[in-house]
N, C-alpha and C positions, 0 to 999 in steps of 0.2 A: 292643227290639231287637238291637240289636247295640250294638258301641261303638268309636270312633275310636282309636287308639293313637297316640300320639305318631311311631310311623315310619313313619305313613299306612297301615298295613295294620289291617283290620277284626275285631273278635272279638265271634262270635257270641254271646250268652245265651242259655242254653239253661235248662232245668229239667231236674230231675235223670228226670225220671217220662222226656222229650225222650230223656234221654243213657244213662237204662238199655233203655230200648225199642229206642234207634238199632243197639246191640250185641246184644242179643241178633236182632233181625234184619237187621242186615245184616253186621255182623261174621265170622257163619258161612261165607260166600260167602267169603271172601279168598280162599281156596287156588282155587277155581273163577275166579276172577279173574284172577290170579295162573297158574293154567293157561293161559287162553288168551291172554292177554296176552302171554303168554314165547313161543306161540306164532304171536303174528300179528308180535310185533317181532322175536326172533330172539336176542335178546340180555338176561340177567339186571338188569341196573341198569334197561335201555328201560321193562322188563318191569314193574318195580317200584317205579317212576316213573309209570307210566300206571296202575296199580294204587293208590298216594296220587293220581293227583288224581285219579281214580275218588271212593273214599272221599271229599274235599276240598268234591267237587262233588253228591254224595249231602248230604253234611252239611251244607253251606249249602240244600242244596233237601230236607231231610226236613222241613219245615213241610207241603214239598204233599205227602206224600208218604200213600198211604192205607193206615192199617194192615190186616190182613189179605191184604192184595192180595200176589200174587206177589214180593217183596224179589228175590230173585232175578234176575228179568227185567228189575225196574227197571235194578237196578246194571249190568247186561249191557245196557242201554241206552244209561245215560252210560257205558259202556266206549266202546262202541264208538263214536257220537259226538264221543267225546272221539280217538281213535285215526285216526278218519278228519281231525278235522282235523289231526292230525298229519301225514295222509300228504299234506294238501293243503299245510299249509305248506312239509314237507319236501321230498317227492316222492323220495324213500327207502327201501329193501325190503334189509336184509342179512343172512342168513343165521349162524346161531349154529351152531357147532360144539358136535358132541353131547359129548365129552370133557368139553366146562368145565359142562355142566347138570346139577348134583348131583342124581342119582337120586329119581324119587317126582315130580319137577317138569315131566316132560314129558305132553303131551297123550298123545305115545302114545310107552308104553313100551316099554324096549329086546327082551324077552325077546317080541315079537307071535310072532314063529315061528320054530322051531329053524335052519331053514336061511338065511334070511333076516335078520343084521344089524339092529340097532336104528338104526344109522345109517343104513341102506336105506330103513330104513318112516320115517324120518322126511323124508327127501331125496325120497323116493315123494312123501310129502304136499305137504314145501312145495314139487315140481315141481306142481300141479295150483294154477288161478289164484285168483287169492286170493277171488273173489267162490265159488268150489266149497270150497275150503280151510274157511274159514267156517263154511256151512254146515256140511259132514262133519262140522267139531270140535265144532261146539253140537249139531249132534244126534244120534252114534255117540259122540263122548265124555265131553260134562256132560249126555247125554240130558234136553235141553230138547224139546218138544213142537213139534210144527210149528205151533201157533197161534202159542205163545211166543217162536219165533223170527222169522217172519212180524213180530211188532209190536216185536222187540229191533233190526231192522233195518229196519222199515219197509219193507215189501217186500210185497204179496197171497202170501195160505197159496200158491196153487196154482204162483208163480214160488219160493218154498222148496222146494217138492216140486219140483218138473222141476230146481232146482239139486242138489239131494241125489238126488236118481235120476242124474243126470248125472254128479256129484260120485263115487257110490259105485261109477260103470260103466268112468270113468278109473281111480282107483284100485284098481281090480280087475284094471282091464287090466295097468297099471303094475307091480301088486304079482305079479303071474302071471308076467310078462317078467322079472323083477328073480327070481325062485323056479327057472325053467328056467336061464337065468346063473349064477346060485349049486351049481345040482345038479351 
């Protein structure tokens, strides 16, 4: 099952079938994981590291994955578990300059509305408390169902629905306020 290498690391021995299944089911979700990871970390290199860690963890535990189930939700559960671990260890959260982010990788695209700049929309999203920001990104950007979000975040579905409703309300209020100020 595994091989201990001279440098102390472990090499997992997997069949070609397992490798092909992992490539087919897990790898197509990398962009979605990266977008959410970038939204959470606000730094390109941290987001890339988090996605890489997610895939390493997924590969290590892929024998426990049930084929045919929702691989994307399974990967997001791993991603959130790893991010929560990082936050507990580091206790920091830094914003990213929107000009540093390559186009197409933002969770919220800059052309959201003509009279509000992309940086303002992203700033509005980032101004929400993390627990609201997370459910909003998962539901409205990544298009997960309530039940999937509840499983990923290990929350009751009612809590997810309540947080999403509150997140949308807060976002709308702040968005309208920004629109009026820039008009």
